[in-house]
Every structure is written in C-alpha cells, then in structure tokens.
TORPA-4810 file (N, C-alpha, C, O; in nm, 3 decimals):
<nodes>
NODE_1_-0.651_3.706_3.440_-0.761_3.766_3.312_-0.925_3.651_3.355_-0.923_3.528_3.358_M
NODE_2_-1.002_3.707_3.373_-1.138_3.628_3.352_-1.163_3.600_3.226_-1.193_3.709_3.177_N
NODE_3_-1.170_3.501_3.123_-1.231_3.488_3.023_-1.287_3.405_2.970_-1.262_3.313_3.047_T
NODE_4_-1.353_3.361_2.888_-1.426_3.235_2.837_-1.424_3.206_2.720_-1.482_3.292_2.652_T
NODE_5_-1.373_3.102_2.648_-1.370_3.043_2.510_-1.453_2.965_2.509_-1.474_2.883_2.598_L
NODE_6_-1.552_2.988_2.340_-1.653_2.947_2.349_-1.620_2.867_2.171_-1.573_2.937_2.081_I
NODE_7_-1.647_2.747_2.153_-1.611_2.703_2.034_-1.745_2.600_2.034_-1.801_2.527_2.116_A
NODE_8_-1.762_2.642_1.880_-1.903_2.563_1.815_-1.885_2.526_1.694_-1.860_2.608_1.606_Y
NODE_9_-1.895_2.377_1.667_-1.879_2.330_1.552_-2.036_2.274_1.495_-2.091_2.173_1.539_K
NODE_10_-2.086_2.351_1.401_-2.209_2.302_1.358_-2.179_2.212_1.303_-2.064_2.172_1.284_P
NODE_11_-2.346_2.133_1.245_-2.343_1.992_1.178_-2.304_2.049_1.016_-2.340_2.164_0.989_N
NODE_12_-2.224_1.962_0.905_-2.201_1.987_0.817_-2.220_1.827_0.763_-2.216_1.731_0.840_S
NODE_13_-2.245_1.814_0.590_-2.282_1.732_0.551_-2.144_1.753_0.405_-2.111_1.864_0.362_T
NODE_14_-2.087_1.624_0.354_-2.058_1.625_0.225_-2.113_1.545_0.096_-2.083_1.426_0.090_D
NODE_15_-2.194_1.605_-0.013_-2.218_1.575_-0.081_-2.144_1.544_-0.233_-2.067_1.630_-0.276_H
NODE_16_-2.170_1.413_-0.317_-2.145_1.443_-0.452_-2.225_1.392_-0.553_-2.239_1.273_-0.579_C
NODE_17_-2.283_1.494_-0.615_-2.380_1.446_-0.718_-2.483_1.400_-0.663_-2.547_1.303_-0.703_K
NODE_18_-2.509_1.472_-0.559_-2.637_1.420_-0.521_-2.628_1.353_-0.384_-2.697_1.399_-0.294_G
NODE_19_-2.560_1.263_-0.363_-2.536_1.193_-0.292_-2.487_1.203_-0.173_-2.383_1.266_-0.153_C
NODE_20_-2.568_1.131_-0.058_-2.467_1.205_0.098_-2.350_1.131_0.120_-2.367_1.010_0.132_L
NODE_21_-2.192_1.192_0.132_-2.114_1.097_0.124_-2.060_1.064_0.271_-2.032_0.950_0.307_M
NODE_22_-2.048_1.188_0.359_-2.047_1.165_0.473_-2.099_1.284_0.551_-2.070_1.395_0.507_E
NODE_23_-2.179_1.273_0.671_-2.222_1.378_0.743_-2.154_1.403_0.874_-2.125_1.298_0.932_S
NODE_24_-2.136_1.460_0.908_-2.046_1.550_1.067_-2.140_1.592_1.173_-2.248_1.645_1.148_Y
NODE_25_-2.105_1.572_1.271_-2.225_1.579_1.401_-2.129_1.767_1.480_-2.012_1.798_1.505_D
NODE_26_-2.254_1.835_1.492_-2.154_1.931_1.579_-2.113_1.900_1.694_-2.144_1.802_1.762_S
NODE_27_-2.029_2.001_1.721_-1.945_2.001_1.846_-1.979_2.102_1.958_-2.002_2.212_1.906_D
NODE_28_-1.988_2.105_2.082_-1.954_2.232_2.160_-1.868_2.240_2.245_-1.867_2.130_2.300_F
NODE_29_-1.782_2.311_2.296_-1.617_2.301_2.394_-1.652_2.450_2.454_-1.706_2.533_2.381_E
NODE_30_-1.625_2.475_2.566_-1.613_2.582_2.660_-1.511_2.595_2.752_-1.533_2.524_2.850_I
NODE_31_-1.419_2.652_2.759_-1.312_2.695_2.824_-1.269_2.814_2.880_-1.253_2.917_2.815_H
NODE_32_-1.250_2.804_3.003_-1.181_2.893_3.096_-1.050_2.901_3.099_-1.002_2.855_3.202_H
NODE_33_-0.937_2.964_2.981_-0.809_2.981_3.028_-0.835_3.132_3.127_-0.920_3.221_3.136_P
NODE_34_-0.670_3.086_3.205_-0.614_3.155_3.293_-0.518_3.242_3.197_-0.474_3.326_3.275_E
NODE_35_-0.485_3.257_3.123_-0.385_3.319_3.037_-0.463_3.324_2.891_-0.561_3.259_2.854_T
NODE_36_-0.382_3.425_2.821_-0.392_3.482_2.736_-0.315_3.382_2.616_-0.364_3.384_2.503_L
NODE_37_-0.203_3.303_2.639_-0.109_3.203_2.643_-0.195_3.084_2.607_-0.211_3.046_2.491_E
NODE_38_-0.255_3.022_2.724_-0.307_2.921_2.746_-0.455_2.929_2.651_-0.518_2.824_2.639_E
NODE_39_-0.513_3.069_2.577_-0.660_3.116_2.556_-0.586_3.091_2.369_-0.643_3.068_2.263_A
NODE_40_-0.482_3.105_2.394_-0.397_3.059_2.175_-0.366_2.960_2.182_-0.333_2.928_2.068_A
NODE_41_-0.343_2.831_2.286_-0.309_2.717_2.245_-0.445_2.643_2.225_-0.438_2.554_2.141_D
NODE_42_-0.557_2.658_2.278_-0.685_2.613_2.292_-0.718_2.638_2.115_-0.721_2.549_2.030_I
NODE_43_-0.739_2.762_2.097_-0.752_2.827_1.972_-0.662_2.733_1.835_-0.692_2.678_1.729_Q
NODE_44_-0.554_2.754_1.908_-0.494_2.688_1.803_-0.493_2.564_1.727_-0.474_2.547_1.607_A
NODE_45_-0.517_2.482_1.821_-0.526_2.338_1.863_-0.689_2.291_1.767_-0.709_2.192_1.697_R
NODE_46_-0.791_2.413_1.804_-0.948_2.385_1.737_-0.920_2.435_1.594_-0.995_2.397_1.504_L
NODE_47_-0.791_2.539_1.559_-0.809_2.566_1.433_-0.707_2.517_1.316_-0.696_2.565_1.203_E
NODE_48_-0.626_2.392_1.381_-0.533_2.325_1.336_-0.603_2.127_1.331_-0.556_2.014_1.314_T
NODE_49_-0.744_2.193_1.357_-0.754_2.025_1.377_-0.797_1.978_1.252_-0.876_2.048_1.189_M
NODE_50_-0.737_1.817_1.179_-0.777_1.800_1.101_-0.982_1.799_1.050_-1.069_1.808_1.137_E
NODE_51_-0.999_1.791_0.967_-1.135_1.793_0.939_-1.204_1.704_0.805_-1.136_1.695_0.703_L
NODE_52_-1.321_1.649_0.809_-1.338_1.586_0.706_-1.310_1.675_0.523_-1.267_1.784_0.487_G
NODE_53_-1.351_1.579_0.470_-1.362_1.701_0.291_-1.495_1.747_0.336_-1.565_1.680_0.412_Y
NODE_54_-1.521_1.837_0.299_-1.635_1.955_0.346_-1.684_1.963_0.463_-1.785_2.032_0.480_N
NODE_55_-1.626_1.898_0.568_-1.664_1.910_0.712_-1.642_2.101_0.778_-1.551_2.177_0.745_E
NODE_56_-1.706_2.118_0.831_-1.709_2.300_0.878_-1.579_2.268_1.009_-1.546_2.162_1.062_E
NODE_57_-1.523_2.419_1.034_-1.401_2.397_1.157_-1.573_2.471_1.293_-1.694_2.491_1.300_G
NODE_58_-1.445_2.478_1.362_-1.510_2.596_1.506_-1.520_2.699_1.465_-1.451_2.748_1.376_Y
NODE_59_-1.641_2.770_1.547_-1.643_2.881_1.565_-1.643_2.940_1.634_-1.754_2.976_1.673_E
NODE_60_-1.507_3.003_1.711_-1.412_3.058_1.833_-1.490_3.210_1.890_-1.502_3.321_1.840_I
NODE_61_-1.520_3.170_1.976_-1.550_3.359_2.035_-1.492_3.353_2.182_-1.514_3.269_2.269_T
NODE_62_-1.411_3.465_2.186_-1.368_3.463_2.352_-1.473_3.612_2.390_-1.530_3.710_2.342_L
NODE_63_-1.446_3.547_2.498_-1.567_3.731_2.643_-1.483_3.713_2.743_-1.431_3.623_2.810_L
NODE_64_-1.486_3.795_2.734_-1.354_3.897_2.871_-1.468_3.923_2.965_-1.574_3.953_2.910_F
NODE_65_-1.466_3.917_3.083_-1.561_3.941_3.181_-1.524_4.013_3.252_-1.609_4.040_3.336_H
NODE_66_-1.373_4.099_3.272_-1.286_4.230_3.368_-1.401_4.306_3.373_-1.451_4.302_3.261_D
NODE_67_-1.460_4.367_3.440_-1.533_4.496_3.450_-1.427_4.603_3.465_-1.492_4.707_3.467_E
NODE_68_-1.291_4.637_3.476_-1.215_4.740_3.453_-1.124_4.744_3.315_-1.023_4.814_3.303_G
NODE_69_-1.190_4.639_3.190_-1.139_4.603_3.107_-1.210_4.752_3.021_-1.326_4.781_3.049_L
NODE_70_-1.108_4.869_2.883_-1.148_5.001_2.830_-1.196_4.863_2.690_-1.148_4.750_2.692_E
NODE_71_-1.296_4.913_2.583_-1.313_4.834_2.453_-1.191_4.834_2.395_-1.160_4.744_2.317_N
NODE_72_-1.094_4.952_2.433_-0.980_4.909_2.384_-0.852_4.848_2.430_-0.743_4.849_2.373_S
NODE_73_-0.876_4.810_2.511_-0.815_4.706_2.583_-0.844_4.594_2.552_-0.761_4.513_2.509_D
NODE_74_-0.988_4.564_2.570_-1.024_4.408_2.464_-0.985_4.392_2.350_-0.946_4.281_2.315_K
NODE_75_-0.987_4.516_2.249_-0.977_4.522_2.165_-0.768_4.466_2.158_-0.738_4.353_2.118_Y
NODE_76_-0.677_4.550_2.194_-0.540_4.493_2.197_-0.536_4.340_2.277_-0.447_4.273_2.224_D
NODE_77_-0.587_4.284_2.358_-0.609_4.171_2.386_-0.666_4.055_2.262_-0.635_3.936_2.252_L
NODE_78_-0.752_4.131_2.181_-0.784_4.049_2.073_-0.651_4.006_1.978_-0.609_3.900_1.932_H
NODE_79_-0.610_4.139_1.974_-0.493_4.155_1.883_-0.365_4.033_1.925_-0.317_3.931_1.876_E
NODE_80_-0.350_4.114_2.039_-0.273_3.989_2.121_-0.273_3.865_2.113_-0.164_3.809_2.120_D
NODE_81_-0.374_3.799_2.097_-0.437_3.646_2.123_-0.468_3.602_1.935_-0.482_3.487_1.894_L
NODE_82_-0.470_3.659_1.896_-0.443_3.652_1.710_-0.305_3.643_1.707_-0.269_3.551_1.635_R
NODE_83_-0.216_3.703_1.758_-0.075_3.699_1.698_-0.018_3.555_1.803_0.061_3.474_1.753_G
NODE_84_-0.044_3.546_1.880_-0.030_3.441_1.961_-0.091_3.302_1.902_-0.031_3.195_1.888_L
NODE_85_-0.192_3.325_1.879_-0.268_3.178_1.799_-0.205_3.188_1.675_-0.173_3.075_1.637_T
NODE_86_-0.163_3.304_1.566_-0.138_3.242_1.445_0.049_3.202_1.465_0.095_3.134_1.372_E
NODE_87_0.118_3.230_1.544_0.251_3.151_1.547_0.221_2.993_1.587_0.247_2.889_1.527_S
NODE_88_0.169_3.013_1.688_0.113_2.856_1.736_0.075_2.764_1.626_0.126_2.652_1.617_R
NODE_89_0.003_2.801_1.557_-0.110_2.751_1.453_0.049_2.720_1.311_0.062_2.620_1.241_V
NODE_90_0.097_2.785_1.313_0.234_2.790_1.201_0.324_2.683_1.262_0.385_2.607_1.187_K
NODE_91_0.336_2.673_1.416_0.407_2.604_1.485_0.341_2.435_1.436_0.390_2.338_1.378_K
NODE_92_0.259_2.455_1.474_0.155_2.276_1.429_0.152_2.246_1.333_0.179_2.129_1.308_I
NODE_93_0.122_2.324_1.244_0.175_2.293_1.079_0.291_2.290_1.031_0.331_2.271_0.916_E
NODE_94_0.348_2.313_1.139_0.547_2.251_1.074_0.561_2.150_1.103_0.619_2.077_1.023_T
NODE_95_0.506_2.079_1.268_0.544_2.013_1.295_0.468_1.895_1.253_0.511_1.785_1.286_E
NODE_96_0.365_1.906_1.185_0.257_1.804_1.131_0.346_1.748_1.004_0.394_1.635_1.006_R
NODE_97_0.371_1.867_0.859_0.416_1.866_0.756_0.558_1.722_0.822_0.568_1.605_0.787_V
NODE_98_0.655_1.811_0.937_0.794_1.694_0.941_0.730_1.570_0.977_0.774_1.479_0.906_E
NODE_99_0.637_1.528_1.068_0.599_1.415_1.120_0.548_1.370_0.986_0.527_1.249_0.985_A
NODE_100_0.520_1.436_0.863_0.462_1.329_0.750_0.553_1.316_0.687_0.577_1.200_0.655_A
NODE_101_0.640_1.416_0.642_0.749_1.314_0.629_0.870_1.197_0.668_0.929_1.122_0.591_K
NODE_102_0.886_1.214_0.847_0.976_1.116_0.902_0.836_1.005_0.840_0.888_0.918_0.770_K
NODE_103_0.715_0.990_0.845_0.621_0.905_0.840_0.674_0.834_0.704_0.718_0.720_0.688_A
NODE_104_0.658_0.918_0.633_0.710_0.837_0.449_0.882_0.810_0.393_0.924_0.758_0.289_Q
NODE_105_0.963_0.877_0.521_1.088_0.837_0.490_1.075_0.686_0.548_1.104_0.584_0.485_K
NODE_106_1.026_0.693_0.677_1.010_0.576_0.733_0.939_0.425_0.688_0.964_0.309_0.718_R
NODE_107_0.851_0.483_0.612_0.811_0.357_0.507_0.839_0.317_0.417_0.807_0.202_0.387_A
NODE_108_0.943_0.430_0.302_1.058_0.419_0.230_1.118_0.284_0.252_1.113_0.176_0.193_A
NODE_109_1.191_0.341_0.384_1.316_0.302_0.460_1.223_0.120_0.483_1.291_0.022_0.452_Q
NODE_110_1.127_0.104_0.518_1.078_0.007_0.560_1.068_-0.103_0.399_1.102_-0.219_0.379_K
NODE_111_1.014_-0.013_0.323_0.987_-0.095_0.194_1.110_-0.167_0.085_1.113_-0.252_-0.003_K
NODE_112_1.198_-0.082_0.148_1.354_-0.100_0.090_1.404_-0.204_0.171_1.416_-0.316_0.121_A
NODE_113_1.435_-0.183_0.285_1.442_-0.338_0.397_1.354_-0.485_0.331_1.424_-0.577_0.288_E
NODE_114_1.191_-0.500_0.326_1.178_-0.596_0.294_1.192_-0.656_0.169_1.154_-0.769_0.138_R
NODE_115_1.272_-0.539_0.069_1.257_-0.571_-0.064_1.408_-0.637_-0.050_1.416_-0.751_-0.095_K
NODE_116_1.523_-0.584_0.005_1.623_-0.660_0.018_1.625_-0.789_0.155_1.708_-0.872_0.191_V
NODE_117_1.504_-0.756_0.193_1.528_-0.900_0.262_1.469_-1.045_0.153_1.493_-1.166_0.164_A
NODE_118_1.393_-0.975_0.059_1.291_-1.080_-0.021_1.371_-1.118_-0.141_1.338_-1.213_-0.212_S
NODE_119_1.511_-1.021_-0.169_1.616_-1.043_-0.253_1.661_-1.140_-0.229_1.649_-1.234_-0.307_E
NODE_120_1.745_-1.156_-0.084_1.837_-1.242_-0.010_1.744_-1.373_-0.040_1.785_-1.472_-0.100_K
NODE_121_1.632_-1.359_0.004_1.555_-1.501_0.034_1.571_-1.547_-0.137_1.654_-1.636_-0.152_A
NODE_122_1.532_-1.520_-0.211_1.557_-1.561_-0.348_1.710_-1.605_-0.376_1.735_-1.709_-0.437_Q
NODE_123_1.798_-1.529_-0.335_1.895_-1.563_-0.398_1.943_-1.712_-0.315_2.000_-1.814_-0.353_L
NODE_124_1.897_-1.672_-0.201_1.939_-1.842_-0.084_1.832_-1.924_-0.193_1.873_-1.996_-0.284_A
NODE_125_1.745_-1.907_-0.175_1.677_-2.085_-0.242_1.730_-2.086_-0.393_1.714_-2.195_-0.447_Q
NODE_126_1.792_-1.981_-0.476_1.869_-2.067_-0.635_2.001_-2.110_-0.611_2.067_-2.182_-0.687_L
NODE_127_2.048_-2.050_-0.473_2.173_-2.121_-0.456_2.172_-2.248_-0.382_2.266_-2.326_-0.396_Q
NODE_128_2.069_-2.275_-0.300_2.043_-2.367_-0.242_2.035_-2.481_-0.382_2.113_-2.575_-0.399_A
NODE_129_1.918_-2.444_-0.475_1.873_-2.527_-0.590_1.983_-2.598_-0.688_1.980_-2.699_-0.758_K
NODE_130_2.077_-2.504_-0.664_2.175_-2.506_-0.744_2.323_-2.585_-0.670_2.423_-2.641_-0.715_Y
NODE_131_2.282_-2.560_-0.567_2.400_-2.655_-0.499_2.386_-2.753_-0.503_2.484_-2.826_-0.512_A
NODE_132_2.221_-2.822_-0.499_2.200_-2.910_-0.476_2.265_-3.023_-0.635_2.284_-3.144_-0.647_E
NODE_133_2.278_-2.924_-0.716_2.282_-2.994_-0.859_2.161_-3.037_-0.929_2.140_-3.144_-0.988_G
NODE_134_2.068_-2.911_-0.909_1.899_-2.929_-0.922_1.933_-2.825_-1.069_1.864_-2.730_-1.104_G
NODE_135_2.066_-2.878_-1.145_2.001_-2.854_-1.260_1.979_-2.931_-1.374_2.050_-3.032_-1.370_V
NODE_136_1.900_-2.924_-1.487_1.832_-3.023_-1.534_1.859_-3.010_-1.681_1.809_-3.090_-1.760_A
</nodes>
C-alpha cells in the first residue's frame, strides 16, 4: 500500500478576558505507513495527544498513491482506517484512565503511609517523654 499521512496542527492561542494566557506553535508531520494498521496507530496517537486549553488538534490527511485503486476502493480503505483508528483511540483512552486511577491509588497509599509514619513518630516522642518521667 503506497500512502502518505500528513498531519498539520495550526497555531492556536488561549485568551481569557482579553488577555493572552498561552500560545501554541504549529506542527507538521508526514508519515509513509506501510500498512493500514500502521496508519491507524499514527492517526490514533495524533488524535489522542493531550492538548492545552483551547489548543487546536491535528488536521490529518491520508493520500493513496496506488494507480490501480478505484475511488470506491479508496473509500473502503478510508472506512477501514476509520474503524481501526476508533478502536485504537478507545484503547488509548482506556489505558490513560486506568493509569490515572493507578496513580491516584498510589498517591493515596503513599499519603496513608506517611500519615502512619508520622503518627508512629509522634507516639514514639510521647512515649519517650513520659517514660523519662517528664510529667510536670
């Protein structure tokens, strides 16, 4: 399959109450995927890229260079690519949500461990204070 995938992300800005909060540079990528699956992976990566507030995403164009392809064949390839890309996007988003949940769980666990360690240190200080007969 002789294809070219072109991805362009235009300049964009984030304004709040007339003030420029952030500006985002344009970007351009060109790929020559060997298979439809590879094209779907690239497209899914670009579509799920985390963007800033009001940052515009990529505009993706796929070109087929095979002279023997009829327009209906090209349409079928685009539909196949769309289906593959959607399944990969769902997978990436699911993995992202699971990773966020794991990170929250780890943070909560570390917070609990720090609290327990702090309480143990405080208990040890109090025991040392009262064991020495430091009661006033």
